[in-house]
C-alpha positions as CSV (number, residue, x, y, z in Angstrom):
1,M,0.0,0.0,0.0
2,Q,1.2,3.5,-0.9
3,F,-0.1,6.9,0.1
4,V,0.8,10.4,-1.3
5,G,-0.4,13.8,-0.4
6,N,-2.6,14.8,2.5
7,A,-5.1,12.6,4.3
8,V,-7.2,15.7,5.4
9,A,-9.9,15.9,2.8
10,D,-13.6,16.7,2.2
11,E,-14.2,13.4,0.5
12,V,-12.5,10.1,-0.1
13,V,-13.6,8.0,-3.0
14,F,-12.6,4.5,-4.2
15,A,-12.1,5.5,-7.8
16,S,-11.0,2.1,-9.2
17,G,-10.7,-1.4,-7.9
18,D,-12.2,-2.6,-4.6
19,P,-11.0,-2.2,-1.0
20,E,-11.9,-5.9,-0.5
21,A,-9.8,-7.0,-3.5
22,D,-6.0,-6.9,-3.9
23,K,-6.0,-3.7,-6.1
24,F,-7.5,-0.3,-5.6
25,V,-7.1,3.5,-5.9
26,A,-8.7,5.8,-3.4
27,L,-8.7,9.6,-4.1
28,Y,-8.8,12.3,-1.5
29,R,-10.6,15.5,-2.6
30,S,-10.7,19.0,-1.1
31,G,-12.9,21.3,-3.1
32,D,-12.0,20.7,-6.8
33,R,-8.5,19.6,-6.0
34,L,-6.9,16.2,-5.6
35,V,-5.0,16.4,-2.3
36,G,-4.1,12.8,-1.7
37,A,-4.2,9.2,-3.0
38,A,-3.9,5.8,-1.6
39,T,-3.3,2.7,-3.7
40,L,-2.8,-1.0,-3.2
41,N,-0.8,-2.8,-6.0
42,E,-1.1,0.2,-8.3
43,Q,2.5,1.5,-8.4
44,R,2.3,3.2,-11.8
45,K,-0.9,5.0,-11.0
46,I,0.4,6.3,-7.6
47,M,3.4,7.8,-9.3
48,K,1.2,9.6,-11.8
49,L,-1.1,10.8,-9.0
50,R,1.9,12.1,-7.1
51,R,2.7,14.3,-10.1
52,I,-0.9,15.6,-10.2
53,I,-0.9,16.5,-6.5
54,A,2.5,18.2,-6.8
55,K,1.2,20.3,-9.7
56,K,-1.9,21.2,-7.6
57,G,-4.0,19.3,-10.2
58,T,-7.7,19.1,-10.2
59,W,-10.1,16.3,-9.3
60,A,-11.0,16.1,-13.0
61,D,-7.3,15.5,-13.8
62,A,-7.2,12.6,-11.4
63,L,-10.4,11.1,-12.8
64,E,-9.1,11.5,-16.4
65,L,-6.0,9.6,-15.4
66,L,-7.9,6.7,-14.0
67,N,-10.7,6.7,-16.7
68,P,-9.3,8.2,-19.9
69,T,-11.8,9.2,-22.5
70,E,-11.5,7.6,-25.9
71,K,-9.9,9.9,-28.4
72,K,-11.8,10.3,-31.6
73,S,-10.0,10.6,-35.0
């Protein structure tokens, strides 16, 4: 399990996976900003979320990372 950012948040959401399973991503939100993230067996995602938090990225940025929209030609 890995954690980045701040655990003090307005809301915590399991954005992917399942806390009962062996893989998940939980996002910590304060207003419209991503302030923290916890993962289990998601090393690549936690590194990307760390960058979003460091850049003061938005909640939408984090959701886009986890659920990218399909690009149309």
